[in-house]
C-alpha positions as CSV (number, residue, x, y, z in Angstrom):
1,X,5.0,17.4,-13.1
2,X,8.4,17.7,-13.2
3,X,11.2,15.7,-14.0
4,X,12.9,14.4,-10.8
5,X,9.7,13.6,-9.4
6,X,8.7,11.7,-12.2
7,X,12.0,10.0,-12.0
8,X,11.6,9.5,-8.3
9,X,7.7,8.1,-8.7
10,X,9.4,5.5,-11.2
11,X,12.0,4.3,-9.0
12,X,9.4,4.3,-6.3
13,X,7.1,2.2,-8.4
14,X,10.1,-0.5,-9.7
15,X,10.9,-0.4,-6.3
16,X,7.9,-1.0,-4.5
17,X,6.8,-3.3,-7.2
18,X,9.7,-5.5,-7.0
19,X,9.4,-5.6,-2.9
20,X,5.8,-6.5,-2.9
21,X,6.3,-9.9,-5.9
22,X,9.5,-10.8,-4.5
23,X,9.1,-10.1,-0.7
24,X,5.6,-9.8,0.3
25,X,4.1,-12.3,-1.4
26,X,3.8,-14.4,1.0
27,X,3.7,-12.8,4.5
28,X,0.8,-12.4,6.2
29,X,0.4,-11.4,10.1
30,X,-2.1,-14.1,11.7
31,X,-3.6,-14.8,8.3
32,X,-5.7,-11.6,8.6
33,X,-2.8,-8.5,7.9
34,X,-1.6,-8.3,4.6
35,X,0.5,-5.8,3.7
36,X,0.2,-4.4,0.4
37,X,3.2,-1.6,-0.6
38,X,2.7,-1.7,-4.0
39,X,-0.4,1.0,-3.3
40,X,2.3,3.6,-2.4
41,X,2.7,3.9,-6.4
42,X,-0.6,5.6,-6.3
43,X,-1.0,6.9,-3.0
44,X,2.1,8.9,-3.5
45,X,1.8,9.7,-7.1
46,X,2.4,13.5,-7.3
47,X,-0.5,15.8,-6.8
48,X,-0.7,17.2,-10.0
49,X,-0.8,13.6,-12.7
50,X,-3.1,13.4,-14.8
51,X,-5.8,11.3,-14.2
52,X,-5.6,9.4,-17.3
53,X,-2.0,8.4,-16.4
54,X,-2.5,7.1,-12.8
55,X,-5.6,5.4,-14.4
56,X,-2.9,3.6,-16.8
57,X,-0.6,3.1,-13.8
58,X,-3.0,2.1,-11.4
59,X,-4.4,-0.7,-14.2
60,X,-0.8,-1.7,-14.9
61,X,0.8,-2.2,-11.4
62,X,-2.8,-3.8,-10.0
63,X,-2.8,-6.4,-13.0
64,X,1.3,-7.3,-12.5
65,X,0.3,-8.6,-8.8
66,X,-2.9,-10.7,-10.4
67,X,-0.2,-12.2,-12.3
68,X,2.0,-12.3,-9.7
69,X,-1.1,-13.5,-6.8
70,X,-3.3,-15.1,-9.2
71,X,-6.1,-13.3,-9.0
72,X,-7.8,-12.4,-11.7
73,X,-8.0,-8.4,-11.8
74,X,-9.5,-8.5,-8.3
75,X,-6.0,-6.1,-7.2
76,X,-6.2,-4.2,-10.9
77,X,-9.9,-3.7,-9.9
78,X,-9.1,-2.6,-6.5
79,X,-6.5,-0.3,-8.0
80,X,-8.0,1.3,-10.8
81,X,-11.3,2.4,-8.1
82,X,-8.9,4.1,-5.4
83,X,-6.7,5.7,-8.3
84,X,-10.1,6.6,-9.4
85,X,-11.0,8.1,-6.2
86,X,-8.3,9.9,-5.6
87,X,-9.2,13.3,-6.8
88,X,-12.5,12.9,-4.1
89,X,-10.4,12.4,-2.0
90,X,-8.3,15.2,-2.3
91,X,-11.4,17.4,-2.2
92,X,-12.6,16.0,1.0
93,X,-9.3,16.7,2.6
94,X,-8.6,19.7,1.2
95,X,-6.9,22.3,3.7
96,X,-8.6,25.4,4.2
97,X,-6.3,27.8,2.3
98,X,-5.9,24.5,-0.7
99,X,-2.7,22.9,-2.2
100,X,0.2,24.5,-2.7
101,X,1.6,23.9,-6.6
102,X,4.6,21.8,-5.4
103,X,2.9,20.0,-2.7
104,X,4.4,16.4,-2.8
105,X,2.4,14.3,-0.9
106,X,4.6,13.0,2.4
107,X,4.1,12.9,5.9
108,X,6.6,16.1,6.2
109,X,4.5,18.7,4.2
110,X,0.9,18.0,4.2
111,X,1.4,16.5,8.4
112,X,0.4,13.3,10.4
113,X,-3.3,14.5,10.6
114,X,-3.7,14.7,6.5
115,X,-1.3,12.3,5.5
116,X,-2.5,9.3,7.5
117,X,-6.3,10.4,7.0
118,X,-5.6,10.1,3.4
119,X,-3.6,7.2,3.4
120,X,-6.0,5.5,6.0
121,X,-9.2,6.1,3.0
122,X,-7.2,4.5,0.0
123,X,-5.8,2.1,2.0
124,X,-9.3,1.0,4.0
125,X,-10.9,1.5,0.5
126,X,-8.5,-0.9,-1.5
127,X,-8.9,-3.3,1.2
128,X,-12.6,-3.6,1.5
129,X,-13.4,-3.9,-2.7
130,X,-10.2,-6.7,-2.8
131,X,-11.6,-8.8,0.7
132,X,-14.9,-8.3,-0.3
133,X,-14.7,-9.4,-3.7
134,X,-12.3,-11.9,-3.2
135,X,-14.6,-14.1,-0.5
136,X,-17.8,-13.5,-2.7
137,X,-19.4,-14.7,0.2
138,X,-21.8,-12.9,2.7
139,X,-20.9,-15.9,4.7
140,X,-17.6,-14.5,5.3
141,X,-17.6,-10.7,5.4
142,X,-16.8,-11.0,8.6
143,X,-13.7,-12.1,8.2
144,X,-13.4,-10.3,4.6
145,X,-14.0,-7.1,7.4
146,X,-11.5,-8.1,9.6
147,X,-9.1,-8.5,6.8
148,X,-9.7,-5.7,5.4
149,X,-9.7,-3.5,8.3
150,X,-6.0,-5.2,9.8
151,X,-4.2,-4.5,6.2
152,X,-5.4,-1.0,6.2
153,X,-4.3,-1.0,9.7
154,X,-0.8,-2.8,9.1
155,X,-0.4,-0.2,5.6
156,X,-0.7,2.7,7.5
157,X,2.2,1.3,10.2
158,X,4.1,0.4,7.4
159,X,3.7,3.5,5.0
160,X,4.3,6.1,8.0
161,X,7.3,3.9,8.8
162,X,8.6,4.2,5.5
163,X,7.4,8.3,5.5
164,X,9.5,8.7,8.7
165,X,13.0,7.2,7.2
166,X,11.9,9.2,3.5
167,X,11.7,12.7,5.4
168,X,14.9,13.7,4.5
169,X,14.3,13.4,1.1
């Protein structure tokens, strides 16, 4: 991973974490759709990021959210799981000619079908784990599923919006 990409990723990670903790903590649409923008840290991590580094960043970012949300490790678990499954998602979504060495995860470079499939897989996985474990009761399975799907759709829209305005950089 080159230095400028690392610095850009680090600064983006700090901005996403600050925005999540300071502004998005108490915002929900109809109490079912929650925007977890801190996942942008894992989603936008450079393709060649080593798995151990990604797992440490995922744990730290999830733990930091857990501290502010008082969720006792649920975000850390969900974020680490998504970081662990990220290479598998890459293998599932690999284009016919493979990935370019310099590939960056962006809407401009990967095109909309790959990008939204990737973001959707990451968000649905994280949100299902988070909301199902948070409910910890099968009586709330329907509500947990509704929250996971609604939050994933909201996340896809927000991340698509961010990519639309970030495409020239």
